C-alpha positions as CSV (number, residue, x, y, z in Angstrom):
1,M,-42.9,-24.6,-35.9
2,W,-39.8,-26.6,-36.6
3,V,-41.8,-29.8,-36.9
4,F,-44.1,-27.9,-39.3
5,S,-41.1,-27.0,-41.5
6,M,-40.1,-30.7,-41.6
7,V,-43.6,-31.7,-42.6
8,Y,-43.8,-29.0,-45.2
9,F,-40.5,-30.1,-46.7
10,G,-41.7,-33.7,-46.7
11,L,-44.8,-32.6,-48.7
12,H,-42.6,-30.8,-51.3
13,R,-39.6,-33.1,-51.3
14,K,-40.3,-34.5,-54.8
15,K,-40.5,-30.9,-56.2
16,Y,-37.2,-30.1,-54.4
17,E,-35.4,-33.1,-55.8
18,Q,-36.9,-32.5,-59.3
19,L,-35.8,-28.9,-59.3
20,I,-32.2,-29.8,-58.3
21,S,-32.2,-32.6,-60.8
22,L,-33.3,-30.3,-63.7
23,Y,-30.8,-27.7,-62.6
24,R,-28.0,-30.2,-62.7
25,Q,-29.1,-31.6,-66.1
26,E,-28.8,-28.1,-67.5
27,G,-25.2,-28.1,-66.4
28,L,-25.7,-24.9,-64.3
29,P,-23.2,-24.2,-61.5
30,L,-23.8,-24.5,-57.8
31,S,-21.5,-23.2,-55.1
32,A,-19.5,-25.9,-53.3
33,Q,-21.6,-25.3,-50.2
34,N,-25.0,-25.6,-52.0
35,N,-23.7,-28.7,-53.9
36,L,-22.9,-30.4,-50.6
37,M,-26.2,-29.3,-49.0
38,S,-28.2,-30.7,-51.9
39,F,-27.3,-34.2,-50.7
40,L,-28.4,-33.7,-47.1
41,G,-32.2,-33.8,-47.6
42,Y,-34.1,-31.7,-45.1
43,W,-30.9,-30.8,-43.2
44,G,-29.4,-29.0,-46.2
45,S,-32.6,-27.8,-47.8
46,F,-32.7,-24.3,-46.3
47,S,-29.4,-23.4,-48.0
48,L,-30.9,-24.4,-51.4
49,A,-34.2,-22.8,-50.7
50,L,-32.4,-19.5,-49.9
51,F,-30.4,-19.9,-53.1
52,F,-33.4,-20.5,-55.3
53,K,-35.4,-17.7,-53.5
54,R,-32.7,-15.2,-54.3
55,V,-32.5,-16.4,-57.9
56,L,-36.3,-16.1,-58.2
57,D,-36.1,-12.6,-56.8
58,G,-33.3,-11.7,-59.3
59,K,-30.8,-10.9,-56.6
60,P,-27.1,-11.2,-57.5
61,I,-25.3,-14.3,-56.2
62,N,-21.7,-15.2,-56.2
63,I,-20.9,-18.9,-56.5
64,A,-17.3,-18.2,-55.7
65,P,-15.4,-15.1,-54.8
66,K,-15.8,-12.6,-57.6
67,Q,-17.6,-15.2,-59.7
68,P,-21.2,-14.1,-60.2
69,L,-24.0,-16.6,-61.2
70,P,-24.4,-16.6,-64.9
71,P,-27.7,-15.1,-66.4
72,E,-28.7,-18.5,-67.7
73,V,-29.4,-19.6,-64.1
74,Y,-31.9,-16.8,-63.6
75,A,-33.6,-17.6,-67.0
76,F,-33.7,-21.3,-66.2
77,V,-35.3,-20.9,-62.8
78,A,-37.7,-18.2,-64.1
79,S,-38.8,-20.6,-66.8
80,Q,-39.8,-23.3,-64.3
81,S,-43.5,-23.7,-63.5
82,R,-45.0,-22.0,-60.5
83,E,-46.0,-25.5,-59.2
84,L,-42.3,-26.5,-59.1
85,T,-41.0,-23.3,-57.5
86,G,-43.9,-21.7,-55.7
87,W,-43.3,-23.6,-52.4
88,I,-39.8,-22.2,-52.0
89,R,-40.8,-18.7,-50.7
90,V,-43.2,-20.3,-48.2
91,Y,-40.5,-22.6,-47.0
92,Y,-38.1,-19.8,-46.7
93,Y,-40.6,-17.7,-44.6
94,I,-41.3,-20.8,-42.3
95,H,-37.6,-21.0,-41.6
96,A,-37.4,-17.2,-41.0
97,A,-40.3,-17.5,-38.5
98,C,-38.5,-20.4,-36.7
99,F,-35.3,-18.4,-36.5
100,S,-37.2,-15.3,-35.2
101,M,-39.0,-17.3,-32.6
102,F,-35.7,-18.8,-31.5
103,V,-34.1,-15.4,-31.2
104,I,-37.1,-13.9,-29.3
105,G,-37.3,-17.0,-27.0
106,S,-33.6,-16.8,-26.3
107,G,-33.9,-13.1,-25.5
108,I,-36.8,-13.7,-23.1
109,A,-34.9,-16.5,-21.4
110,F,-31.8,-14.3,-21.1
111,F,-33.9,-11.4,-19.8
112,G,-35.7,-13.7,-17.3
113,K,-32.4,-15.2,-16.0
114,W,-30.9,-11.7,-15.8
115,Q,-34.0,-10.4,-13.8
116,G,-33.9,-13.5,-11.5
117,W,-37.3,-14.8,-12.6
118,Y,-36.0,-18.3,-12.3
């Protein structure tokens, strides 16, 4: 599943980079963490995918303590084509599935060790 997420990101990397580039050209703010993560390619992509998914869902986001994201950000992201933003939700859910599988696998391994199965 993790390898699949890497391949999926590779297929949509140009859209990811284009969306970030357009976002920056508009002069819209990013948190310090997301700004750093935007330069890390695949390894930082989940943070930005989560950010854009929350913006697409219209959820409130703070870019700094007590500094909410301006409404222009929500309008900008909503105005982008589905082709440019549609992959973000799928990518988010792929990562959620990877994390869930890791937690379940860790739980099974812990339970097995506790029960003396190995």
